[in-house]
PASEBA-1860 file (N, C-alpha, C; in nm, 3 decimals):
! residues 274
1> MSTHHLGR> 0.084/-0.118/0.000/0.000/0.000/0.000/0.088/0.124/0.000 ~ 0.057/0.227/-0.081/0.141/0.345/-0.091/0.132/0.430/0.033 ~ 0.235/0.514/0.054/0.233/0.605/0.169/0.114/0.699/0.161 ~ 0.081/0.744/0.040/-0.034/0.832/0.022/-0.163/0.761/0.065 ~ -0.175/0.632/0.023/-0.296/0.557/0.058/-0.307/0.538/0.208 ~ -0.193/0.503/0.274/-0.195/0.486/0.419/-0.232/0.615/0.490 ~ -0.175/0.726/0.441/-0.207/0.854/0.503/-0.353/0.889/0.489 ~ -0.407/0.862/0.372/-0.548/0.892/0.348/-0.637/0.805/0.437
9> TAAVLTAA> -0.602/0.674/0.448/-0.679/0.584/0.533/-0.676/0.628/0.678 ~ -0.557/0.665/0.726/-0.544/0.710/0.865/-0.628/0.835/0.890 ~ -0.628/0.927/0.793/-0.707/1.049/0.808/-0.855/1.019/0.813 ~ -0.899/0.927/0.727/-1.040/0.889/0.726/-1.079/0.825/0.858 ~ -0.993/0.735/0.908/-1.020/0.668/1.034/-1.029/0.767/1.149 ~ -0.933/0.859/1.156/-0.933/0.957/1.264/-1.060/1.040/1.262 ~ -1.100/1.083/1.144/-1.222/1.164/1.133/-1.345/1.084/1.169 ~ -1.349/0.957/1.124/-1.467/0.874/1.151/-1.482/0.846/1.299
17> LALATATT> -1.371/0.813/1.367/-1.379/0.786/1.510/-1.413/0.911/1.589 ~ -1.361/1.025/1.545/-1.395/1.150/1.613/-1.544/1.180/1.597 ~ -1.597/1.157/1.476/-1.739/1.181/1.452/-1.823/1.086/1.535 ~ -1.780/0.958/1.543/-1.857/0.862/1.621/-1.860/0.900/1.769 ~ -1.747/0.948/1.819/-1.741/0.989/1.959/-1.836/1.104/1.986 ~ -1.847/1.194/1.889/-1.932/1.311/1.908/-2.079/1.281/1.888 ~ -2.110/1.185/1.798/-2.250/1.168/1.760/-2.316/1.042/1.812 ~ -2.239/0.938/1.853/-2.302/0.816/1.899/-2.285/0.793/2.047
25> GLTAYAAD> -2.229/0.888/2.117/-2.221/0.878/2.262/-2.113/0.786/2.312 ~ -2.001/0.773/2.240/-1.891/0.691/2.289/-1.839/0.750/2.419 ~ -1.820/0.667/2.520/-1.773/0.715/2.649/-1.655/0.630/2.694 ~ -1.564/0.692/2.767/-1.447/0.619/2.814/-1.486/0.528/2.930 ~ -1.417/0.414/2.941/-1.437/0.328/3.055/-1.307/0.256/3.085 ~ -1.292/0.212/3.210/-1.174/0.137/3.251/-1.214/-0.008/3.265 ~ -1.146/-0.097/3.191/-1.176/-0.238/3.201/-1.134/-0.290/3.338 ~ -1.216/-0.378/3.395/-1.187/-0.433/3.526/-1.093/-0.552/3.509
33> PADTTGKH> -0.968/-0.541/3.553/-0.872/-0.650/3.532/-0.912/-0.777/3.607 ~ -0.999/-0.764/3.709/-1.039/-0.882/3.786/-1.157/-0.953/3.723 ~ -1.215/-0.896/3.616/-1.333/-0.953/3.555/-1.293/-1.071/3.467 ~ -1.325/-1.191/3.511/-1.293/-1.310/3.432/-1.420/-1.387/3.395 ~ -1.534/-1.317/3.395/-1.661/-1.382/3.364/-1.655/-1.450/3.228 ~ -1.685/-1.577/3.225/-1.690/-1.651/3.100/-1.554/-1.676/3.037 ~ -1.447/-1.661/3.111/-1.313/-1.680/3.052/-1.288/-1.828/3.029 ~ -1.239/-1.862/2.908/-1.224/-2.003/2.871/-1.081/-2.040/2.837
41> TTAMPSGG> -0.984/-1.965/2.889/-0.847/-1.989/2.844/-0.774/-2.093/2.927 ~ -0.828/-2.132/3.043/-0.761/-2.229/3.127/-0.821/-2.367/3.106 ~ -0.744/-2.460/3.055/-0.795/-2.594/3.030/-0.802/-2.673/3.159 ~ -0.915/-2.741/3.179/-0.934/-2.825/3.296/-0.918/-2.971/3.253 ~ -0.885/-3.058/3.347/-0.869/-3.199/3.311/-0.998/-3.255/3.254 ~ -0.986/-3.335/3.148/-1.102/-3.395/3.086/-1.149/-3.515/3.166 ~ -1.281/-3.540/3.160/-1.337/-3.653/3.234/-1.300/-3.787/3.172 ~ -1.249/-3.790/3.053/-1.210/-3.915/2.989/-1.116/-3.883/2.874
49> RAGQCDDD> -1.073/-3.985/2.804/-0.983/-3.962/2.692/-1.052/-3.879/2.586 ~ -0.986/-3.775/2.537/-1.047/-3.683/2.442/-1.097/-3.758/2.320 ~ -1.223/-3.730/2.283/-1.279/-3.787/2.163/-1.327/-3.930/2.178 ~ -1.308/-3.991/2.296/-1.350/-4.129/2.315/-1.502/-4.136/2.321 ~ -1.562/-4.223/2.241/-1.708/-4.231/2.234/-1.759/-4.353/2.308 ~ -1.882/-4.346/2.349/-1.944/-4.457/2.419/-2.088/-4.469/2.371 ~ -2.163/-4.559/2.429/-2.302/-4.580/2.387/-2.401/-4.499/2.469 ~ -2.351/-4.406/2.549/-2.439/-4.324/2.631/-2.528/-4.238/2.541
57> PDGWERDG> -2.659/-4.237/2.564/-2.748/-4.156/2.480/-2.723/-4.005/2.492 ~ -2.647/-3.965/2.593/-2.615/-3.822/2.609/-2.492/-3.781/2.529 ~ -2.434/-3.874/2.454/-2.322/-3.842/2.366/-2.372/-3.782/2.235 ~ -2.277/-3.761/2.142/-2.311/-3.701/2.010/-2.234/-3.775/1.903 ~ -2.299/-3.804/1.789/-2.233/-3.873/1.679/-2.293/-3.832/1.546 ~ -2.207/-3.798/1.449/-2.250/-3.764/1.313/-2.136/-3.797/1.216 ~ -2.169/-3.863/1.106/-2.075/-3.882/0.994/-1.939/-3.936/1.037 ~ -1.940/-4.032/1.128/-1.814/-4.091/1.171/-1.739/-4.011/1.276
65> LCLNAADN> -1.796/-3.901/1.321/-1.738/-3.819/1.429/-1.823/-3.835/1.554 ~ -1.762/-3.825/1.670/-1.841/-3.843/1.792/-1.777/-3.771/1.910 ~ -1.861/-3.746/2.009/-1.820/-3.694/2.139/-1.884/-3.782/2.246 ~ -1.809/-3.816/2.349/-1.872/-3.891/2.457/-1.960/-3.798/2.540 ~ -2.034/-3.854/2.634/-2.133/-3.776/2.709/-2.068/-3.661/2.785 ~ -1.953/-3.686/2.847/-1.887/-3.581/2.926/-1.842/-3.466/2.835 ~ -1.782/-3.499/2.720/-1.736/-3.395/2.629/-1.854/-3.321/2.566 ~ -1.961/-3.393/2.537/-2.080/-3.331/2.481/-2.137/-3.227/2.578
73> RKVDGYLA> -2.137/-3.258/2.707/-2.187/-3.163/2.808/-2.097/-3.039/2.814 ~ -1.967/-3.058/2.798/-1.875/-2.944/2.801/-1.902/-2.849/2.683 ~ -1.928/-2.907/2.566/-1.957/-2.823/2.449/-2.090/-2.750/2.470 ~ -2.190/-2.817/2.526/-2.318/-2.752/2.554/-2.300/-2.635/2.652 ~ -2.214/-2.654/2.752/-2.188/-2.546/2.846/-2.120/-2.428/2.780 ~ -2.026/-2.457/2.692/-1.957/-2.350/2.617/-2.058/-2.273/2.531 ~ -2.148/-2.345/2.465/-2.249/-2.280/2.382/-2.338/-2.188/2.465 ~ -2.375/-2.231/2.584/-2.459/-2.148/2.671/-2.388/-2.019/2.708
81> RARAAEPS> -2.257/-2.027/2.737/-2.182/-1.906/2.771/-2.168/-1.813/2.650 ~ -2.150/-1.873/2.532/-2.140/-1.792/2.410/-2.270/-1.718/2.383 ~ -2.384/-1.786/2.402/-2.514/-1.721/2.381/-2.533/-1.605/2.478 ~ -2.488/-1.621/2.600/-2.503/-1.515/2.699/-2.417/-1.394/2.665 ~ -2.300/-1.417/2.606/-2.208/-1.308/2.573/-2.244/-1.239/2.442 ~ -2.319/-1.306/2.355/-2.344/-1.256/2.219/-2.406/-1.117/2.211 ~ -2.508/-1.082/2.291/-2.573/-0.951/2.272/-2.477/-0.832/2.281 ~ -2.386/-0.832/2.378/-2.295/-0.719/2.391/-2.192/-0.719/2.278
89> ISRDVRAA> -2.150/-0.838/2.231/-2.058/-0.844/2.118/-2.128/-0.792/1.993 ~ -2.252/-0.833/1.971/-2.327/-0.788/1.854/-2.346/-0.637/1.854 ~ -2.363/-0.578/1.971/-2.375/-0.432/1.979/-2.252/-0.365/1.921 ~ -2.133/-0.413/1.960/-2.009/-0.352/1.912/-1.989/-0.376/1.762 ~ -2.018/-0.498/1.717/-1.997/-0.529/1.575/-2.093/-0.449/1.488 ~ -2.216/-0.435/1.531/-2.313/-0.356/1.454/-2.270/-0.210/1.449 ~ -2.218/-0.160/1.559/-2.170/-0.021/1.561/-2.051/-0.004/1.469 ~ -1.959/-0.101/1.468/-1.843/-0.094/1.379/-1.886/-0.102/1.232
97> AALSHAEL> -1.988/-0.182/1.204/-2.040/-0.191/1.067/-2.100/-0.058/1.022 ~ -2.176/0.005/1.111/-2.237/0.133/1.076/-2.130/0.240/1.056 ~ -2.030/0.242/1.142/-1.924/0.342/1.135/-1.843/0.330/1.007 ~ -1.821/0.207/0.962/-1.738/0.182/0.844/-1.820/0.167/0.716 ~ -1.952/0.186/0.726/-2.043/0.173/0.611/-2.035/0.034/0.549 ~ -2.031/-0.069/0.636/-2.026/-0.207/0.590/-2.165/-0.267/0.582 ~ -2.179/-0.366/0.496/-2.298/-0.450/0.497/-2.271/-0.565/0.594 ~ -2.361/-0.583/0.690/-2.347/-0.691/0.787/-2.419/-0.814/0.731
105> VGFDYRLK> -2.341/-0.909/0.680/-2.395/-1.022/0.605/-2.424/-1.140/0.698 ~ -2.543/-1.202/0.683/-2.574/-1.324/0.757/-2.583/-1.306/0.907 ~ -2.631/-1.190/0.951/-2.635/-1.163/1.095/-2.720/-1.264/1.171 ~ -2.823/-1.318/1.107/-2.910/-1.415/1.173/-2.836/-1.543/1.210 ~ -2.719/-1.566/1.149/-2.643/-1.689/1.173/-2.517/-1.661/1.255 ~ -2.522/-1.559/1.338/-2.405/-1.518/1.414/-2.364/-1.621/1.520 ~ -2.456/-1.707/1.562/-2.423/-1.813/1.657/-2.410/-1.945/1.583 ~ -2.298/-2.011/1.601/-2.275/-2.141/1.537/-2.376/-2.242/1.594
113> SPDSLKRK> -2.431/-2.326/1.509/-2.530/-2.424/1.555/-2.462/-2.530/1.642 ~ -2.537/-2.594/1.733/-2.476/-2.698/1.817/-2.410/-2.809/1.736 ~ -2.477/-2.858/1.631/-2.419/-2.965/1.551/-2.290/-2.921/1.482 ~ -2.290/-2.798/1.429/-2.172/-2.747/1.360/-2.055/-2.734/1.457 ~ -2.082/-2.683/1.574/-1.975/-2.666/1.673/-1.922/-2.801/1.719 ~ -2.013/-2.895/1.744/-1.970/-3.027/1.791/-1.892/-3.101/1.683 ~ -1.931/-3.082/1.558/-1.856/-3.142/1.448/-1.712/-3.087/1.445 ~ -1.701/-2.955/1.468/-1.569/-2.893/1.465/-1.482/-2.943/1.581
121> VATDLKEH> -1.541/-2.952/1.700/-1.466/-3.001/1.816/-1.424/-3.147/1.795 ~ -1.517/-3.230/1.748/-1.487/-3.372/1.728/-1.380/-3.392/1.621 ~ -1.384/-3.310/1.515/-1.283/-3.319/1.410/-1.145/-3.282/1.465 ~ -1.139/-3.177/1.545/-1.012/-3.134/1.605/-0.955/-3.244/1.695 ~ -1.042/-3.305/1.776/-0.996/-3.412/1.865/-0.945/-3.532/1.786 ~ -1.010/-3.562/1.674/-0.968/-3.676/1.592/-0.832/-3.649/1.527 ~ -0.814/-3.523/1.481/-0.689/-3.488/1.412/-0.574/-3.461/1.508 ~ -0.608/-3.427/1.634/-0.506/-3.396/1.734/-0.535/-3.474/1.863
129> PERNTDDV> -0.506/-3.602/1.866/-0.539/-3.686/1.982/-0.467/-3.644/2.111 ~ -0.366/-3.560/2.099/-0.296/-3.513/2.220/-0.376/-3.406/2.294 ~ -0.480/-3.352/2.230/-0.562/-3.248/2.293/-0.683/-3.310/2.364 ~ -0.737/-3.236/2.461/-0.866/-3.274/2.518/-0.969/-3.167/2.483 ~ -1.092/-3.189/2.521/-1.201/-3.099/2.482/-1.180/-2.958/2.535 ~ -1.126/-2.944/2.656/-1.099/-2.811/2.710/-0.995/-2.737/2.627 ~ -0.893/-2.809/2.580/-0.792/-2.747/2.492/-0.859/-2.692/2.366 ~ -0.944/-2.773/2.305/-1.009/-2.733/2.180/-1.100/-2.612/2.203
137> LARLSDAV> -1.181/-2.616/2.307/-1.273/-2.505/2.334/-1.198/-2.376/2.364 ~ -1.082/-2.387/2.429/-1.004/-2.267/2.460/-0.951/-2.199/2.334 ~ -0.935/-2.278/2.226/-0.884/-2.224/2.099/-0.998/-2.180/2.005 ~ -1.119/-2.217/2.037/-1.231/-2.196/1.945/-1.266/-2.048/1.935 ~ -1.268/-1.996/1.812/-1.290/-1.851/1.796/-1.416/-1.815/1.720 ~ -1.493/-1.914/1.671/-1.605/-1.878/1.584/-1.740/-1.931/1.628 ~ -1.758/-1.959/1.758/-1.892/-1.994/1.806/-1.984/-1.874/1.790 ~ -1.925/-1.753/1.803/-1.995/-1.628/1.773/-1.917/-1.566/1.657
145> RYTLQWPD> -1.986/-1.541/1.544/-1.912/-1.496/1.426/-1.994/-1.400/1.342 ~ -1.925/-1.315/1.268/-1.989/-1.210/1.189/-1.913/-1.193/1.057 ~ -1.982/-1.135/0.959/-1.919/-1.103/0.831/-1.952/-0.959/0.794 ~ -1.849/-0.878/0.770/-1.866/-0.742/0.720/-1.819/-0.738/0.575 ~ -1.892/-0.665/0.493/-1.863/-0.665/0.349/-1.867/-0.524/0.292 ~ -1.771/-0.495/0.203/-1.764/-0.366/0.135/-1.736/-0.390/-0.014 ~ -1.773/-0.296/-0.101/-1.729/-0.303/-0.241/-1.576/-0.294/-0.247 ~ -1.520/-0.341/-0.357/-1.373/-0.345/-0.370/-1.307/-0.210/-0.343
153> DRYVTGAT> -1.366/-0.101/-0.394/-1.301/0.030/-0.384/-1.309/0.090/-0.244 ~ -1.391/0.034/-0.156/-1.401/0.083/-0.017/-1.355/-0.021/0.084 ~ -1.302/-0.132/0.035/-1.272/-0.245/0.123/-1.162/-0.212/0.224 ~ -1.050/-0.162/0.179/-0.936/-0.138/0.270/-0.971/-0.033/0.375 ~ -1.030/0.078/0.332/-1.069/0.181/0.428/-1.172/0.127/0.527 ~ -1.272/0.054/0.476/-1.376/0.000/0.563/-1.322/-0.099/0.664 ~ -1.237/-0.192/0.619/-1.181/-0.292/0.710/-1.092/-0.226/0.816 ~ -1.020/-0.122/0.777/-0.934/-0.050/0.872/-1.018/0.018/0.979
161> IASQALSA> -1.122/0.089/0.938/-1.207/0.160/1.034/-1.276/0.061/1.128 ~ -1.332/-0.047/1.074/-1.405/-0.143/1.157/-1.314/-0.210/1.259 ~ -1.195/-0.253/1.217/-1.104/-0.321/1.310/-1.050/-0.224/1.415 ~ -1.020/-0.101/1.375/-0.974/-0.001/1.472/-1.084/0.031/1.573 ~ -1.209/0.035/1.528/-1.319/0.064/1.619/-1.335/-0.047/1.722 ~ -1.333/-0.173/1.679/-1.346/-0.284/1.773/-1.234/-0.281/1.876 ~ -1.113/-0.249/1.831/-1.000/-0.240/1.923/-1.020/-0.124/2.021 ~ -1.065/-0.010/1.970/-1.087/0.107/2.055/-1.194/0.082/2.159
169> WGSDTTKW> -1.289/-0.005/2.128/-1.399/-0.034/2.220/-1.367/-0.149/2.315 ~ -1.241/-0.195/2.317/-1.197/-0.289/2.420/-1.178/-0.432/2.379 ~ -1.208/-0.470/2.255/-1.185/-0.608/2.211/-1.038/-0.626/2.173 ~ -0.980/-0.736/2.218/-0.839/-0.766/2.188/-0.830/-0.858/2.066 ~ -0.737/-0.830/1.978/-0.716/-0.913/1.860/-0.646/-1.043/1.901 ~ -0.704/-1.158/1.863/-0.645/-1.287/1.894/-0.600/-1.362/1.768 ~ -0.652/-1.320/1.652/-0.615/-1.385/1.525/-0.629/-1.283/1.413 ~ -0.534/-1.287/1.319/-0.540/-1.198/1.203/-0.488/-1.278/1.083
177> SNTWGREK> -0.579/-1.339/1.011/-0.543/-1.426/0.898/-0.579/-1.355/0.768 ~ -0.478/-1.289/0.710/-0.498/-1.214/0.586/-0.443/-1.298/0.471 ~ -0.534/-1.353/0.390/-0.493/-1.442/0.280/-0.514/-1.377/0.144 ~ -0.530/-1.244/0.140/-0.550/-1.177/0.011/-0.428/-1.193/-0.081 ~ -0.309/-1.209/-0.024/-0.190/-1.221/-0.107/-0.156/-1.364/-0.144 ~ -0.238/-1.458/-0.103/-0.210/-1.599/-0.129/-0.232/-1.631/-0.278 ~ -0.144/-1.714/-0.333/-0.157/-1.751/-0.474/-0.272/-1.849/-0.497 ~ -0.292/-1.941/-0.402/-0.398/-2.040/-0.415/-0.484/-2.041/-0.290
185> GYKGLNTG> -0.609/-2.087/-0.306/-0.696/-2.107/-0.192/-0.774/-1.984/-0.150 ~ -0.830/-1.993/-0.031/-0.921/-1.893/0.026/-0.864/-1.752/0.019 ~ -0.950/-1.658/-0.019/-0.912/-1.516/-0.018/-1.009/-1.440/0.073 ~ -0.950/-1.361/0.162/-1.029/-1.282/0.255/-0.945/-1.245/0.376 ~ -1.010/-1.183/0.472/-0.944/-1.147/0.598/-1.031/-1.199/0.712 ~ -0.980/-1.300/0.782/-1.051/-1.358/0.896/-0.981/-1.315/1.025 ~ -1.057/-1.255/1.114/-0.998/-1.202/1.237/-1.067/-1.262/1.359 ~ -0.990/-1.281/1.465/-1.042/-1.329/1.591/-1.026/-1.224/1.699
193> WRAPGSRQ> -1.119/-1.219/1.794/-1.122/-1.117/1.897/-1.164/-1.177/2.031 ~ -1.122/-1.111/2.139/-1.169/-1.145/2.273/-1.247/-1.026/2.327 ~ -1.374/-1.048/2.357/-1.462/-0.939/2.397/-1.428/-0.890/2.537 ~ -1.443/-0.760/2.562/-1.424/-0.709/2.698/-1.536/-0.762/2.788 ~ -1.510/-0.773/2.915/-1.614/-0.819/3.007/-1.630/-0.969/3.007 ~ -1.699/-1.024/2.909/-1.726/-1.168/2.905/-1.601/-1.248/2.870 ~ -1.505/-1.187/2.800/-1.383/-1.253/2.751/-1.414/-1.361/2.648 ~ -1.534/-1.360/2.591/-1.572/-1.456/2.489/-1.496/-1.430/2.360
201> LFEVQFHT> -1.444/-1.536/2.300/-1.381/-1.524/2.169/-1.488/-1.515/2.061 ~ -1.463/-1.431/1.959/-1.555/-1.423/1.846/-1.476/-1.394/1.720 ~ -1.539/-1.421/1.606/-1.473/-1.405/1.477/-1.543/-1.300/1.394 ~ -1.465/-1.220/1.321/-1.520/-1.126/1.224/-1.447/-1.148/1.092 ~ -1.521/-1.180/0.988/-1.464/-1.194/0.854/-1.488/-1.065/0.776 ~ -1.387/-1.020/0.705/-1.396/-0.900/0.621/-1.391/-0.944/0.475 ~ -1.499/-0.916/0.401/-1.510/-0.966/0.264/-1.550/-0.857/0.166 ~ -1.528/-0.888/0.037/-1.590/-0.816/-0.074/-1.705/-0.904/-0.123
209> PASKSAQE> -1.794/-0.852/-0.205/-1.900/-0.939/-0.259/-1.846/-1.061/-0.330 ~ -1.737/-1.046/-0.407/-1.681/-1.159/-0.481/-1.618/-1.263/-0.389 ~ -1.545/-1.219/-0.287/-1.482/-1.316/-0.197/-1.585/-1.387/-0.111 ~ -1.691/-1.317/-0.073/-1.798/-1.381/0.005/-1.872/-1.483/-0.080 ~ -1.898/-1.449/-0.205/-1.964/-1.543/-0.295/-1.879/-1.669/-0.315 ~ -1.748/-1.651/-0.329/-1.659/-1.766/-0.345/-1.658/-1.852/-0.220 ~ -1.661/-1.789/-0.103/-1.665/-1.864/0.022/-1.791/-1.951/0.029 ~ -1.904/-1.894/-0.008/-2.030/-1.968/-0.004/-2.030/-2.081/-0.107
217> ETHKLYEE> -1.973/-2.055/-0.224/-1.970/-2.155/-0.330/-1.882/-2.274/-0.293 ~ -1.776/-2.249/-0.217/-1.681/-2.355/-0.182/-1.712/-2.423/-0.049 ~ -1.813/-2.375/0.023/-1.838/-2.427/0.158/-1.864/-2.578/0.159 ~ -1.951/-2.625/0.071/-1.982/-2.768/0.070/-1.861/-2.850/0.028 ~ -1.781/-2.795/-0.062/-1.658/-2.864/-0.103/-1.563/-2.877/0.016 ~ -1.550/-2.769/0.094/-1.463/-2.769/0.211/-1.512/-2.869/0.316 ~ -1.645/-2.871/0.339/-1.701/-2.963/0.438/-1.676/-3.108/0.399 ~ -1.691/-3.139/0.271/-1.666/-3.276/0.225/-1.518/-3.311/0.239
225> ERLPSTGP> -1.432/-3.215/0.208/-1.288/-3.238/0.220/-1.247/-3.273/0.362 ~ -1.317/-3.215/0.461/-1.281/-3.234/0.601/-1.334/-3.366/0.660 ~ -1.427/-3.432/0.592/-1.485/-3.555/0.647/-1.380/-3.666/0.656 ~ -1.380/-3.742/0.767/-1.284/-3.853/0.780/-1.298/-3.957/0.669 ~ -1.417/-3.968/0.612/-1.442/-4.069/0.509/-1.393/-4.030/0.370 ~ -1.347/-3.903/0.353/-1.301/-3.856/0.222/-1.158/-3.901/0.197 ~ -1.139/-3.974/0.086/-1.007/-4.028/0.054/-0.914/-3.924/-0.003 ~ -0.784/-3.955/-0.010/-0.682/-3.859/-0.057/-0.707/-3.805/-0.198
233> ERKKELQD> -0.746/-3.892/-0.291/-0.769/-3.846/-0.428/-0.885/-3.747/-0.435 ~ -0.992/-3.779/-0.362/-1.108/-3.690/-0.360/-1.073/-3.559/-0.290 ~ -0.993/-3.565/-0.186/-0.950/-3.442/-0.118/-0.877/-3.348/-0.213 ~ -0.787/-3.405/-0.293/-0.713/-3.323/-0.389/-0.806/-3.263/-0.493 ~ -0.900/-3.341/-0.539/-0.996/-3.291/-0.637/-1.079/-3.176/-0.580 ~ -1.122/-3.191/-0.456/-1.202/-3.087/-0.390/-1.119/-2.960/-0.370 ~ -0.992/-2.976/-0.331/-0.906/-2.859/-0.311/-0.880/-2.787/-0.441 ~ -0.861/-2.862/-0.551/-0.839/-2.800/-0.681/-0.960/-2.719/-0.725
241> QQDAIFAA> -1.079/-2.771/-0.698/-1.202/-2.697/-0.732/-1.211/-2.567/-0.653 ~ -1.177/-2.573/-0.524/-1.180/-2.453/-0.441/-1.077/-2.351/-0.489 ~ -0.958/-2.397/-0.523/-0.853/-2.308/-0.572/-0.898/-2.233/-0.697 ~ -0.966/-2.304/-0.788/-1.010/-2.242/-0.913/-1.114/-2.134/-0.887 ~ -1.202/-2.158/-0.792/-1.307/-2.059/-0.760/-1.245/-1.933/-0.699 ~ -1.154/-1.950/-0.604/-1.093/-1.835/-0.539/-0.996/-1.760/-0.630 ~ -0.939/-1.831/-0.729/-0.847/-1.765/-0.821/-0.916/-1.657/-0.903 ~ -1.047/-1.669/-0.919/-1.123/-1.571/-0.998/-1.166/-1.449/-0.917
249> VPVPDGAP> -1.133/-1.444/-0.788/-1.174/-1.333/-0.702/-1.076/-1.216/-0.717 ~ -1.123/-1.095/-0.755/-1.033/-0.979/-0.764/-0.979/-0.941/-0.626 ~ -0.855/-0.897/-0.620/-0.792/-0.855/-0.494/-0.797/-0.703/-0.485 ~ -0.867/-0.646/-0.386/-0.872/-0.500/-0.374/-0.733/-0.441/-0.353 ~ -0.710/-0.324/-0.409/-0.582/-0.255/-0.395/-0.550/-0.232/-0.248 ~ -0.436/-0.282/-0.204/-0.392/-0.263/-0.067/-0.438/-0.369/0.030 ~ -0.526/-0.462/-0.011/-0.579/-0.562/0.082/-0.472/-0.654/0.141 ~ -0.373/-0.701/0.063/-0.273/-0.791/0.123/-0.191/-0.726/0.234
257> ALAPPAPL> -0.188/-0.593/0.240/-0.108/-0.523/0.342/-0.186/-0.489/0.468 ~ -0.315/-0.523/0.473/-0.393/-0.492/0.592/-0.334/-0.562/0.714 ~ -0.312/-0.487/0.821/-0.249/-0.539/0.943/-0.340/-0.514/1.062 ~ -0.323/-0.591/1.169/-0.409/-0.572/1.287/-0.387/-0.437/1.352 ~ -0.491/-0.385/1.418/-0.476/-0.256/1.486/-0.382/-0.267/1.605 ~ -0.309/-0.159/1.632/-0.223/-0.157/1.750/-0.310/-0.159/1.874 ~ -0.278/-0.245/1.973/-0.360/-0.250/2.094/-0.355/-0.119/2.170 ~ -0.470/-0.082/2.228/-0.479/0.040/2.307/-0.473/0.007/2.455
265> PHHTALTP> -0.415/0.095/2.537/-0.422/0.073/2.682/-0.567/0.066/2.726 ~ -0.598/-0.027/2.818/-0.738/-0.047/2.856/-0.803/0.078/2.913 ~ -0.724/0.165/2.976/-0.786/0.282/3.035/-0.826/0.385/2.932 ~ -0.782/0.368/2.806/-0.822/0.463/2.701/-0.929/0.402/2.610 ~ -0.971/0.278/2.636/-1.071/0.214/2.551/-1.203/0.287/2.557 ~ -1.275/0.281/2.446/-1.405/0.343/2.435/-1.510/0.236/2.415 ~ -1.635/0.271/2.439/-1.742/0.177/2.413/-1.858/0.250/2.345 ~ -1.921/0.187/2.244/-2.033/0.256/2.178/-2.152/0.265/2.270
273> AA> -2.235/0.367/2.246/-2.356/0.382/2.325/-2.450/0.266/2.301 ~ -2.532/0.232/2.401/-2.627/0.122/2.386/-2.732/0.160/2.285
END
């Protein structure tokens, strides 16, 4: 990205945040360092071997993947905490979307379904037998997830404003996966965050209409590729199909250089008005 482009983006961001502070009632607050409500970063000992299945009716099983009853209960508990944290996270994401003039895509699906989440946990346990369910849940970033979308010519400015706003309002960046510069495969910007207060992890994807369309078109291919029953030859075929779809996605000017926002001291964090 050129120095001129960076300077222009910074100026736009500064003006937008100043306007938001003046017009939407942003107020300063000090995060409580003792607040660990809903914190999931400490793994607890598992009740049994990770991923081990049994015939208990309280377990979960789909497509050759399974969770035993104890692990299934842990995932249900995690889902309950995510649902409780979602409203305050959604408030911030909706405010960031409005501030950056983004389209908030698929908002009705912001909570991952129980089956989808359990499939993801069971797959992780199968692929990484050294982990237990608590390890997997501590790493999980998309039980609560959102997608922001801009046209190509407003993408870089919009993504910069939205990510800076979330950071300014107290969310910490936990993941920044920018694949716009990748030669093959998925194109987009997938980011992970830890919400203030609840400490719930959540995901925000930044897309253009073309990259979002490609993601939707390749979703079933990706899901089939991940199934334990999919053989190596079929996996390669599915990956080649996905690569061809994403190769046709235009890359917005400056998108590969998008970087995470610099963290702000907690005492200077802002929060949008309710």
